N, CA, C, O and the ligand as a Tripos MOL2 file, in Angstrom:
@<TRIPOS>MOLECULE
protein
  261   259    66     0     0
PROTEIN
NO_CHARGES

@<TRIPOS>ATOM
      1 N          -3.5470  -30.2870   16.4160 N.3       1 MET1
      2 CA         -2.8740  -29.2420   15.6350 C.3       1 MET1
      3 C          -3.8510  -28.0950   15.3540 C.2       1 MET1
      4 O          -5.0020  -28.3100   14.9730 O.2       1 MET1
      5 N          -3.3680  -26.9110   15.5510 N.am      2 GLU2
      6 CA         -4.2260  -25.7720   15.2570 C.3       2 GLU2
      7 C          -3.8330  -25.1800   13.9140 C.2       2 GLU2
      8 O          -2.6510  -25.1620   13.5690 O.2       2 GLU2
      9 N          -4.7860  -24.7060   13.1670 N.am      3 PRO3
     10 CA         -4.4690  -24.1070   11.8690 C.3       3 PRO3
     11 C          -3.6210  -22.8600   12.0540 C.2       3 PRO3
     12 O          -3.9030  -22.0140   12.9020 O.2       3 PRO3
     13 N          -2.5960  -22.7670   11.2570 N.am      4 LYS4
     14 CA         -1.7110  -21.6150   11.3830 C.3       4 LYS4
     15 C          -2.2350  -20.4740   10.5120 C.2       4 LYS4
     16 O          -2.3680  -20.6010    9.2950 O.2       4 LYS4
     17 N          -2.5190  -19.3910   11.1570 N.am      5 LEU5
     18 CA         -3.0320  -18.2440   10.4200 C.3       5 LEU5
     19 C          -1.9070  -17.2740   10.1120 C.2       5 LEU5
     20 O          -1.0890  -16.9420   10.9700 O.2       5 LEU5
     21 N          -1.8890  -16.8390    8.8910 N.am      6 THR6
     22 CA         -0.9270  -15.8090    8.5380 C.3       6 THR6
     23 C          -1.6040  -14.4560    8.7290 C.2       6 THR6
     24 O          -2.6550  -14.1760    8.1520 O.2       6 THR6
     25 N          -0.9820  -13.6410    9.5400 N.am      7 VAL7
     26 CA         -1.5410  -12.3190    9.7980 C.3       7 VAL7
     27 C          -0.5460  -11.2700    9.3300 C.2       7 VAL7
     28 O           0.6310  -11.3010    9.6900 O.2       7 VAL7
     29 N          -1.0330  -10.3590    8.5350 N.am      8 VAL8
     30 CA         -0.1630   -9.2990    8.0450 C.3       8 VAL8
     31 C          -0.7180   -7.9490    8.4960 C.2       8 VAL8
     32 O          -1.9280   -7.7900    8.6590 O.2       8 VAL8
     33 N           0.1640   -6.9920    8.6940 N.am      9 PRO9
     34 CA         -0.3230   -5.6630    9.0700 C.3       9 PRO9
     35 C          -0.8410   -4.9150    7.8470 C.2       9 PRO9
     36 O          -0.2160   -4.9320    6.7860 O.2       9 PRO9
     37 N          -1.9610   -4.2730    8.0010 N.am     10 CYS10
     38 CA         -2.5040   -3.4540    6.9150 C.3      10 CYS10
     39 C          -1.5080   -2.3350    6.6030 C.2      10 CYS10
     40 O          -1.0840   -1.6190    7.5110 O.2      10 CYS10
     41 N          -1.1330   -2.1770    5.3360 N.am     11 PRO11
     42 CA         -0.1730   -1.1350    4.9750 C.3      11 PRO11
     43 C          -0.6480    0.2730    5.3240 C.2      11 PRO11
     44 O           0.1580    1.1940    5.4640 O.2      11 PRO11
     45 N          -1.9220    0.4250    5.4570 N.am     12 GLN12
     46 CA         -2.4630    1.7480    5.7610 C.3      12 GLN12
     47 C          -2.5520    2.0300    7.2430 C.2      12 GLN12
     48 O          -1.9680    2.9930    7.7400 O.2      12 GLN12
     49 N          -3.2840    1.1860    7.9450 N.am     13 CYS13
     50 CA         -3.5690    1.4920    9.3510 C.3      13 CYS13
     51 C          -2.8650    0.5380   10.3130 C.2      13 CYS13
     52 O          -3.0320    0.6420   11.5290 O.2      13 CYS13
     53 N          -2.0840   -0.3860    9.7730 N.am     14 LYS14
     54 CA         -1.3000   -1.3210   10.5840 C.3      14 LYS14
     55 C          -2.1530   -2.3000   11.3800 C.2      14 LYS14
     56 O          -1.6620   -2.9650   12.2920 O.2      14 LYS14
     57 N          -3.3890   -2.3790   11.0420 N.am     15 LYS15
     58 CA         -4.2700   -3.3110   11.7240 C.3      15 LYS15
     59 C          -3.9620   -4.7240   11.2260 C.2      15 LYS15
     60 O          -3.6030   -4.9240   10.0660 O.2      15 LYS15
     61 N          -4.1090   -5.6850   12.1130 N.am     16 ASP16
     62 CA         -3.8320   -7.0630   11.7140 C.3      16 ASP16
     63 C          -4.8730   -7.5540   10.7120 C.2      16 ASP16
     64 O          -6.0790   -7.4000   10.9060 O.2      16 ASP16
     65 N          -4.3750   -8.1350    9.6590 N.am     17 VAL17
     66 CA         -5.2590   -8.6750    8.6340 C.3      17 VAL17
     67 C          -4.9480  -10.1540    8.4750 C.2      17 VAL17
     68 O          -3.8040  -10.5310    8.2190 O.2      17 VAL17
     69 N          -5.9470  -10.9730    8.6230 N.am     18 VAL18
     70 CA         -5.7460  -12.4120    8.4520 C.3      18 VAL18
     71 C          -5.6670  -12.7120    6.9660 C.2      18 VAL18
     72 O          -6.5540  -12.3670    6.1850 O.2      18 VAL18
     73 N          -4.5760  -13.3640    6.6060 N.am     19 TRP19
     74 CA         -4.3590  -13.6640    5.1870 C.3      19 TRP19
     75 C          -5.1570  -14.9130    4.8250 C.2      19 TRP19
     76 O          -4.6730  -16.0380    4.9510 O.2      19 TRP19
     77 N          -6.3590  -14.6930    4.3830 N.am     20 SER20
     78 CA         -7.2220  -15.7960    3.9970 C.3      20 SER20
     79 C          -8.1430  -15.3360    2.8850 C.2      20 SER20
     80 O          -8.3140  -14.1360    2.6690 O.2      20 SER20
     81 N          -8.7330  -16.2810    2.1830 N.am     21 PRO21
     82 CA         -9.6430  -15.9110    1.0880 C.3      21 PRO21
     83 C         -10.7830  -15.0080    1.5530 C.2      21 PRO21
     84 O         -11.3860  -14.2870    0.7580 O.2      21 PRO21
     85 N         -11.0660  -15.0590    2.8500 N.am     22 GLU22
     86 CA        -12.1360  -14.2010    3.3590 C.3      22 GLU22
     87 C         -11.7200  -12.7350    3.3960 C.2      22 GLU22
     88 O         -12.5540  -11.8330    3.3080 O.2      22 GLU22
     89 N         -10.4190  -12.5160    3.5260 N.am     23 SER23
     90 CA         -9.9480  -11.1360    3.5360 C.3      23 SER23
     91 C          -9.7160  -10.6980    2.1010 C.2      23 SER23
     92 O          -8.5920  -10.7220    1.5980 O.2      23 SER23
     93 N         -10.7720  -10.3090    1.4720 N.am     24 GLN24
     94 CA        -10.6830  -10.0220    0.0390 C.3      24 GLN24
     95 C          -9.8760   -8.7740   -0.2750 C.2      24 GLN24
     96 O          -9.4900   -8.5540   -1.4230 O.2      24 GLN24
     97 N          -9.6190   -7.9590    0.7320 N.am     25 TYR25
     98 CA         -8.8600   -6.7350    0.4640 C.3      25 TYR25
     99 C          -7.4290   -6.8430    0.9340 C.2      25 TYR25
    100 O          -6.6970   -5.8530    0.9430 O.2      25 TYR25
    101 N          -7.0210   -8.0430    1.3280 N.am     26 ARG26
    102 CA         -5.6650   -8.2040    1.8020 C.3      26 ARG26
    103 C          -4.6680   -7.7090    0.7500 C.2      26 ARG26
    104 O          -4.9610   -7.8400   -0.4380 O.2      26 ARG26
    105 N          -3.5460   -7.1660    1.1010 N.am     27 PRO27
    106 CA         -3.0740   -7.0590    2.4890 C.3      27 PRO27
    107 C          -3.7460   -5.9410    3.2840 C.2      27 PRO27
    108 O          -3.3430   -5.6570    4.4120 O.2      27 PRO27
    109 N          -4.7510   -5.3140    2.7140 N.am     28 PHE28
    110 CA         -5.4240   -4.2520    3.4520 C.3      28 PHE28
    111 C          -6.5380   -4.8400    4.2970 C.2      28 PHE28
    112 O          -7.0630   -5.9130    4.0030 O.2      28 PHE28
    113 N          -6.8900   -4.1160    5.3550 N.am     29 CYS29
    114 CA         -7.9110   -4.6250    6.2620 C.3      29 CYS29
    115 C          -9.3000   -4.3960    5.7060 C.2      29 CYS29
    116 O         -10.2520   -5.0810    6.0790 O.2      29 CYS29
    117 N          -9.4110   -3.4290    4.8130 N.am     30 SER30
    118 CA        -10.7380   -3.0970    4.3150 C.3      30 SER30
    119 C         -10.6270   -2.4480    2.9430 C.2      30 SER30
    120 O          -9.5460   -2.0890    2.4760 O.2      30 SER30
    121 N         -11.7750   -2.3170    2.3260 N.am     31 LYS31
    122 CA        -11.7990   -1.6670    1.0200 C.3      31 LYS31
    123 C         -11.3370   -0.2220    1.1470 C.2      31 LYS31
    124 O         -10.6820    0.3200    0.2570 O.2      31 LYS31
    125 N         -11.6900    0.3820    2.2620 N.am     32 GLN32
    126 CA        -11.3290    1.7800    2.4720 C.3      32 GLN32
    127 C          -9.8150    1.9720    2.4320 C.2      32 GLN32
    128 O          -9.3030    2.8740    1.7690 O.2      32 GLN32
    129 N          -9.1180    1.1100    3.1520 N.am     33 CYS33
    130 CA         -7.6670    1.2220    3.1770 C.3      33 CYS33
    131 C          -7.0850    0.9360    1.7960 C.2      33 CYS33
    132 O          -6.1120    1.5640    1.3780 O.2      33 CYS33
    133 N          -7.6800    0.0010    1.1100 N.am     34 GLN34
    134 CA         -7.1990   -0.3240   -0.2310 C.3      34 GLN34
    135 C          -7.3570    0.8820   -1.1480 C.2      34 GLN34
    136 O          -6.4610    1.2020   -1.9290 O.2      34 GLN34
    137 N          -8.4860    1.5370   -1.0470 N.am     35 MET35
    138 CA         -8.7500    2.6970   -1.8960 C.3      35 MET35
    139 C          -7.8080    3.8440   -1.5650 C.2      35 MET35
    140 O          -7.3390    4.5500   -2.4580 O.2      35 MET35
    141 N          -7.5350    4.0270   -0.2830 N.am     36 ILE36
    142 CA         -6.6190    5.0820    0.1380 C.3      36 ILE36
    143 C          -5.2610    4.8480   -0.5030 C.2      36 ILE36
    144 O          -4.6430    5.7620   -1.0490 O.2      36 ILE36
    145 N          -4.8110    3.5980   -0.4230 N.am     37 ASP37
    146 CA         -3.5010    3.2840   -0.9730 C.3      37 ASP37
    147 C          -3.4990    3.4810   -2.4780 C.2      37 ASP37
    148 O          -2.5600    4.0490   -3.0370 O.2      37 ASP37
    149 N          -4.5290    3.0200   -3.1180 N.am     38 PHE38
    150 CA         -4.6200    3.1750   -4.5710 C.3      38 PHE38
    151 C          -4.6410    4.6540   -4.9420 C.2      38 PHE38
    152 O          -4.0460    5.0720   -5.9350 O.2      38 PHE38
    153 N          -5.3390    5.4290   -4.1240 N.am     39 GLY39
    154 CA         -5.4220    6.8620   -4.3820 C.3      39 GLY39
    155 C          -4.0530    7.5110   -4.3230 C.2      39 GLY39
    156 O          -3.7120    8.3280   -5.1780 O.2      39 GLY39
    157 N          -3.2720    7.1570   -3.3250 N.am     40 GLU40
    158 CA         -1.9310    7.7220   -3.2010 C.3      40 GLU40
    159 C          -1.0770    7.3070   -4.3800 C.2      40 GLU40
    160 O          -0.2820    8.0840   -4.9090 O.2      40 GLU40
    161 N          -1.2620    6.0850   -4.7670 N.am     41 TRP41
    162 CA         -0.5010    5.5320   -5.9020 C.3      41 TRP41
    163 C          -0.8100    6.3310   -7.1570 C.2      41 TRP41
    164 O           0.0910    6.7790   -7.8660 O.2      41 TRP41
    165 N          -2.1080    6.5030   -7.4200 N.am     42 ALA42
    166 CA         -2.5340    7.2330   -8.6060 C.3      42 ALA42
    167 C          -2.0640    8.6800   -8.5210 C.2      42 ALA42
    168 O          -1.7440    9.3050   -9.5330 O.2      42 ALA42
    169 N          -2.0280    9.1920   -7.3190 N.am     43 ASP43
    170 CA         -1.5990   10.5500   -7.1080 C.3      43 ASP43
    171 C          -0.1630   10.7440   -7.5520 C.2      43 ASP43
    172 O           0.1770   11.7390   -8.1920 O.2      43 ASP43
    173 N           0.6700    9.7830   -7.2040 N.am     44 GLU44
    174 CA          2.0770    9.8790   -7.5970 C.3      44 GLU44
    175 C           2.2070    9.8530   -9.1070 C.2      44 GLU44
    176 O           3.0310   10.5590   -9.6890 O.2      44 GLU44
    177 N           1.3840    9.0300   -9.7310 N.am     45 GLU45
    178 CA          1.4130    8.9390  -11.1890 C.3      45 GLU45
    179 C           1.0540   10.2720  -11.8240 C.2      45 GLU45
    180 O           1.5500   10.6310  -12.8920 O.2      45 GLU45
    181 N           0.1760   10.9960  -11.1360 N.am     46 ASN46
    182 CA         -0.3110   12.2480  -11.7020 C.3      46 ASN46
    183 C           0.4350   13.4690  -11.1800 C.2      46 ASN46
    184 O           0.0110   14.6060  -11.3830 O.2      46 ASN46
    185 N           1.5440   13.2180  -10.5120 N.am     47 THR47
    186 CA          2.3060   14.3460   -9.9980 C.3      47 THR47
    187 C           2.7990   15.2070  -11.1550 C.2      47 THR47
    188 O           3.2410   14.6980  -12.1850 O.2      47 THR47
    189 N           2.7150   16.4870  -10.9690 N.am     48 ILE48
    190 CA          3.1380   17.4160  -12.0120 C.3      48 ILE48
    191 C           4.6290   17.2430  -12.2740 C.2      48 ILE48
    192 O           5.4340   17.3210  -11.3460 O.2      48 ILE48
    193 N           5.0040   17.0080  -13.5280 N.am     49 PRO49
    194 CA          6.4360   16.8540  -13.8490 C.3      49 PRO49
    195 C           7.2080   18.1200  -13.4900 C.2      49 PRO49
    196 O           6.7660   19.2320  -13.7800 O.2      49 PRO49
    197 N           8.3260   17.9460  -12.8780 N.am     50 GLY50
    198 CA          9.1330   19.0870  -12.5100 C.3      50 GLY50
    199 C           8.8440   19.5730  -11.1150 C.2      50 GLY50
    200 O           9.5350   20.4530  -10.6010 O.2      50 GLY50
    201 N           7.8260   19.0060  -10.4960 N.am     51 ALA51
    202 CA          7.5350   19.3980   -9.1200 C.3      51 ALA51
    203 C           8.6600   18.9060   -8.2210 C.2      51 ALA51
    204 O           9.1150   17.7700   -8.3570 O.2      51 ALA51
    205 N           9.1070   19.7470   -7.3140 N.am     52 PRO52
    206 CA         10.1900   19.3440   -6.4280 C.3      52 PRO52
    207 C           9.7700   18.2120   -5.5070 C.2      52 PRO52
    208 O           8.7660   18.3140   -4.8030 O.2      52 PRO52
    209 N          10.5320   17.1510   -5.5130 N.am     53 ASP53
    210 CA         10.2150   16.0680   -4.5870 C.3      53 ASP53
    211 C          11.0640   16.2300   -3.3460 C.2      53 ASP53
    212 O          12.2670   15.9650   -3.3400 O.2      53 ASP53
    213 N          10.4080   16.6660   -2.3120 N.am     54 MET54
    214 CA         11.1170   16.9680   -1.0830 C.3      54 MET54
    215 C          11.2180   15.7470   -0.1850 C.2      54 MET54
    216 O          12.0280   15.7090    0.7410 O.2      54 MET54
    217 N          10.3960   14.7570   -0.4650 N.am     55 SER55
    218 CA         10.3890   13.6020    0.4270 C.3      55 SER55
    219 C          10.4780   12.3040   -0.3480 C.2      55 SER55
    220 O          10.3000   12.2620   -1.5650 O.2      55 SER55
    221 N          10.7520   11.2680    0.3800 N.am     56 ASP56
    222 CA         10.9800    9.9190   -0.1360 C.3      56 ASP56
    223 C          11.3040    9.8290   -1.6180 C.2      56 ASP56
    224 O          10.4950    9.3640   -2.4200 O.2      56 ASP56
    225 N          12.4780   10.2740   -1.9580 N.am     57 SER57
    226 CA         12.9300   10.1300   -3.3340 C.3      57 SER57
    227 C          13.7060    8.8300   -3.5110 C.2      57 SER57
    228 O          14.1310    8.4900   -4.6150 O.2      57 SER57
    229 N          13.8820    8.1160   -2.4150 N.am     58 ASP58
    230 CA         14.5720    6.8490   -2.5170 C.3      58 ASP58
    231 C          13.6540    5.8180   -3.1540 C.2      58 ASP58
    232 O          12.4310    5.9000   -3.0400 O.2      58 ASP58
    233 N          14.2560    4.8580   -3.8180 N.am     59 GLY59
    234 CA         13.4600    3.8630   -4.5060 C.3      59 GLY59
    235 C          13.1670    4.2850   -5.9350 C.2      59 GLY59
    236 O          12.4880    3.5670   -6.6690 O.2      59 GLY59
    237 N          13.6650    5.4240   -6.3280 N.am     60 TRP60
    238 CA         13.4510    5.8930   -7.6960 C.3      60 TRP60
    239 C          14.7890    6.0020   -8.4360 C.2      60 TRP60
    240 O          15.0220    6.9230   -9.2200 O.2      60 TRP60
    241 N          15.6400    5.0410   -8.1590 N.am     61 SER61
    242 CA         16.9740    5.0990   -8.7360 C.3      61 SER61
    243 C          16.9510    4.9130  -10.2570 C.2      61 SER61
    244 O          17.8940    5.3000  -10.9480 O.2      61 SER61
    245 N          15.8870    4.3300  -10.7630 N.am     62 GLU62
    246 CA         15.7970    4.1410  -12.2050 C.3      62 GLU62
    247 C          15.0050    5.2750  -12.8530 C.2      62 GLU62
    248 O          14.2770    5.0710  -13.8240 O.2      62 GLU62
    249 N          15.1610    6.4420  -12.3070 N.am     63 ASP63
    250 CA         14.4850    7.6170  -12.8400 C.3      63 ASP63
    251 C          15.0040    7.8970  -14.2400 C.2      63 ASP63
    252 O          16.2050    7.7660  -14.4790 O.2      63 ASP63
    253 N          14.1470    8.2760  -15.1650 N.am     64 PRO64
    254 CA         14.5630    8.5100  -16.5580 C.3      64 PRO64
    255 C          15.4520    9.7210  -16.7520 C.2      64 PRO64
    256 O          15.8390   10.0100  -17.8840 O.2      64 PRO64
    257 N          15.7840   10.4280  -15.7100 N.am     65 TYR65
    258 CA         16.6670   11.5860  -15.8790 C.3      65 TYR65
    259 C          18.0350   11.1860  -16.3910 C.2      65 TYR65
    260 O          18.8960   12.0430  -16.5870 O.2      65 TYR65
    261 ZN         -6.3830   -0.7860    7.2550 Zn       66 ZN66
@<TRIPOS>BOND
     1     1     2 1
     2     2     3 1
     3     3     4 2
     4     3     5 am
     5     5     6 1
     6     6     7 1
     7     7     8 2
     8     7     9 am
     9     9    10 1
    10    10    11 1
    11    11    12 2
    12    11    13 am
    13    13    14 1
    14    14    15 1
    15    15    16 2
    16    15    17 am
    17    17    18 1
    18    18    19 1
    19    19    20 2
    20    19    21 am
    21    21    22 1
    22    22    23 1
    23    23    24 2
    24    23    25 am
    25    25    26 1
    26    26    27 1
    27    27    28 2
    28    27    29 am
    29    29    30 1
    30    30    31 1
    31    31    32 2
    32    31    33 am
    33    33    34 1
    34    34    35 1
    35    35    36 2
    36    35    37 am
    37    37    38 1
    38    38    39 1
    39    39    40 2
    40    39    41 am
    41    41    42 1
    42    42    43 1
    43    43    44 2
    44    43    45 am
    45    45    46 1
    46    46    47 1
    47    47    48 2
    48    47    49 am
    49    49    50 1
    50    50    51 1
    51    51    52 2
    52    51    53 am
    53    53    54 1
    54    54    55 1
    55    55    56 2
    56    55    57 am
    57    57    58 1
    58    58    59 1
    59    59    60 2
    60    59    61 am
    61    61    62 1
    62    62    63 1
    63    63    64 2
    64    63    65 am
    65    65    66 1
    66    66    67 1
    67    67    68 2
    68    67    69 am
    69    69    70 1
    70    70    71 1
    71    71    72 2
    72    71    73 am
    73    73    74 1
    74    74    75 1
    75    75    76 2
    76    75    77 am
    77    77    78 1
    78    78    79 1
    79    79    80 2
    80    79    81 am
    81    81    82 1
    82    82    83 1
    83    83    84 2
    84    83    85 am
    85    85    86 1
    86    86    87 1
    87    87    88 2
    88    87    89 am
    89    89    90 1
    90    90    91 1
    91    91    92 2
    92    91    93 am
    93    93    94 1
    94    94    95 1
    95    95    96 2
    96    95    97 am
    97    97    98 1
    98    98    99 1
    99    99   100 2
   100    99   101 am
   101   101   102 1
   102   102   103 1
   103   103   104 2
   104   103   105 am
   105   105   106 1
   106   106   107 1
   107   107   108 2
   108   107   109 am
   109   109   110 1
   110   110   111 1
   111   111   112 2
   112   111   113 am
   113   113   114 1
   114   114   115 1
   115   115   116 2
   116   115   117 am
   117   117   118 1
   118   118   119 1
   119   119   120 2
   120   119   121 am
   121   121   122 1
   122   122   123 1
   123   123   124 2
   124   123   125 am
   125   125   126 1
   126   126   127 1
   127   127   128 2
   128   127   129 am
   129   129   130 1
   130   130   131 1
   131   131   132 2
   132   131   133 am
   133   133   134 1
   134   134   135 1
   135   135   136 2
   136   135   137 am
   137   137   138 1
   138   138   139 1
   139   139   140 2
   140   139   141 am
   141   141   142 1
   142   142   143 1
   143   143   144 2
   144   143   145 am
   145   145   146 1
   146   146   147 1
   147   147   148 2
   148   147   149 am
   149   149   150 1
   150   150   151 1
   151   151   152 2
   152   151   153 am
   153   153   154 1
   154   154   155 1
   155   155   156 2
   156   155   157 am
   157   157   158 1
   158   158   159 1
   159   159   160 2
   160   159   161 am
   161   161   162 1
   162   162   163 1
   163   163   164 2
   164   163   165 am
   165   165   166 1
   166   166   167 1
   167   167   168 2
   168   167   169 am
   169   169   170 1
   170   170   171 1
   171   171   172 2
   172   171   173 am
   173   173   174 1
   174   174   175 1
   175   175   176 2
   176   175   177 am
   177   177   178 1
   178   178   179 1
   179   179   180 2
   180   179   181 am
   181   181   182 1
   182   182   183 1
   183   183   184 2
   184   183   185 am
   185   185   186 1
   186   186   187 1
   187   187   188 2
   188   187   189 am
   189   189   190 1
   190   190   191 1
   191   191   192 2
   192   191   193 am
   193   193   194 1
   194   194   195 1
   195   195   196 2
   196   195   197 am
   197   197   198 1
   198   198   199 1
   199   199   200 2
   200   199   201 am
   201   201   202 1
   202   202   203 1
   203   203   204 2
   204   203   205 am
   205   205   206 1
   206   206   207 1
   207   207   208 2
   208   207   209 am
   209   209   210 1
   210   210   211 1
   211   211   212 2
   212   211   213 am
   213   213   214 1
   214   214   215 1
   215   215   216 2
   216   215   217 am
   217   217   218 1
   218   218   219 1
   219   219   220 2
   220   219   221 am
   221   221   222 1
   222   222   223 1
   223   223   224 2
   224   223   225 am
   225   225   226 1
   226   226   227 1
   227   227   228 2
   228   227   229 am
   229   229   230 1
   230   230   231 1
   231   231   232 2
   232   231   233 am
   233   233   234 1
   234   234   235 1
   235   235   236 2
   236   235   237 am
   237   237   238 1
   238   238   239 1
   239   239   240 2
   240   239   241 am
   241   241   242 1
   242   242   243 1
   243   243   244 2
   244   243   245 am
   245   245   246 1
   246   246   247 1
   247   247   248 2
   248   247   249 am
   249   249   250 1
   250   250   251 1
   251   251   252 2
   252   251   253 am
   253   253   254 1
   254   254   255 1
   255   255   256 2
   256   255   257 am
   257   257   258 1
   258   258   259 1
   259   259   260 2
@<TRIPOS>SUBSTRUCTURE
     1 MET1         2 RESIDUE 1 A MET
     2 GLU2         6 RESIDUE 1 A GLU
     3 PRO3        10 RESIDUE 1 A PRO
     4 LYS4        14 RESIDUE 1 A LYS
     5 LEU5        18 RESIDUE 1 A LEU
     6 THR6        22 RESIDUE 1 A THR
     7 VAL7        26 RESIDUE 1 A VAL
     8 VAL8        30 RESIDUE 1 A VAL
     9 PRO9        34 RESIDUE 1 A PRO
    10 CYS10       38 RESIDUE 1 A CYS
    11 PRO11       42 RESIDUE 1 A PRO
    12 GLN12       46 RESIDUE 1 A GLN
    13 CYS13       50 RESIDUE 1 A CYS
    14 LYS14       54 RESIDUE 1 A LYS
    15 LYS15       58 RESIDUE 1 A LYS
    16 ASP16       62 RESIDUE 1 A ASP
    17 VAL17       66 RESIDUE 1 A VAL
    18 VAL18       70 RESIDUE 1 A VAL
    19 TRP19       74 RESIDUE 1 A TRP
    20 SER20       78 RESIDUE 1 A SER
    21 PRO21       82 RESIDUE 1 A PRO
    22 GLU22       86 RESIDUE 1 A GLU
    23 SER23       90 RESIDUE 1 A SER
    24 GLN24       94 RESIDUE 1 A GLN
    25 TYR25       98 RESIDUE 1 A TYR
    26 ARG26      102 RESIDUE 1 A ARG
    27 PRO27      106 RESIDUE 1 A PRO
    28 PHE28      110 RESIDUE 1 A PHE
    29 CYS29      114 RESIDUE 1 A CYS
    30 SER30      118 RESIDUE 1 A SER
    31 LYS31      122 RESIDUE 1 A LYS
    32 GLN32      126 RESIDUE 1 A GLN
    33 CYS33      130 RESIDUE 1 A CYS
    34 GLN34      134 RESIDUE 1 A GLN
    35 MET35      138 RESIDUE 1 A MET
    36 ILE36      142 RESIDUE 1 A ILE
    37 ASP37      146 RESIDUE 1 A ASP
    38 PHE38      150 RESIDUE 1 A PHE
    39 GLY39      154 RESIDUE 1 A GLY
    40 GLU40      158 RESIDUE 1 A GLU
    41 TRP41      162 RESIDUE 1 A TRP
    42 ALA42      166 RESIDUE 1 A ALA
    43 ASP43      170 RESIDUE 1 A ASP
    44 GLU44      174 RESIDUE 1 A GLU
    45 GLU45      178 RESIDUE 1 A GLU
    46 ASN46      182 RESIDUE 1 A ASN
    47 THR47      186 RESIDUE 1 A THR
    48 ILE48      190 RESIDUE 1 A ILE
    49 PRO49      194 RESIDUE 1 A PRO
    50 GLY50      198 RESIDUE 1 A GLY
    51 ALA51      202 RESIDUE 1 A ALA
    52 PRO52      206 RESIDUE 1 A PRO
    53 ASP53      210 RESIDUE 1 A ASP
    54 MET54      214 RESIDUE 1 A MET
    55 SER55      218 RESIDUE 1 A SER
    56 ASP56      222 RESIDUE 1 A ASP
    57 SER57      226 RESIDUE 1 A SER
    58 ASP58      230 RESIDUE 1 A ASP
    59 GLY59      234 RESIDUE 1 A GLY
    60 TRP60      238 RESIDUE 1 A TRP
    61 SER61      242 RESIDUE 1 A SER
    62 GLU62      246 RESIDUE 1 A GLU
    63 ASP63      250 RESIDUE 1 A ASP
    64 PRO64      254 RESIDUE 1 A PRO
    65 TYR65      258 RESIDUE 1 A TYR
    66 ZN66       261 GROUP 0 **** ****
């Protein structure tokens, strides 16, 4: 029997990431990708209120408006 490895694509660069304790940045492939994602996340939090959202407004159905 061979050990079954769970491999997930990095949300940033789509690189295969082995889901194991060794992959400390999973689901990201590296710290860099993790930071990029976190940066985008923080960016959304800091978006200027009232700024027109021209893209991906889906998933915000519970908007306080
Ligand atoms: Zn990556």
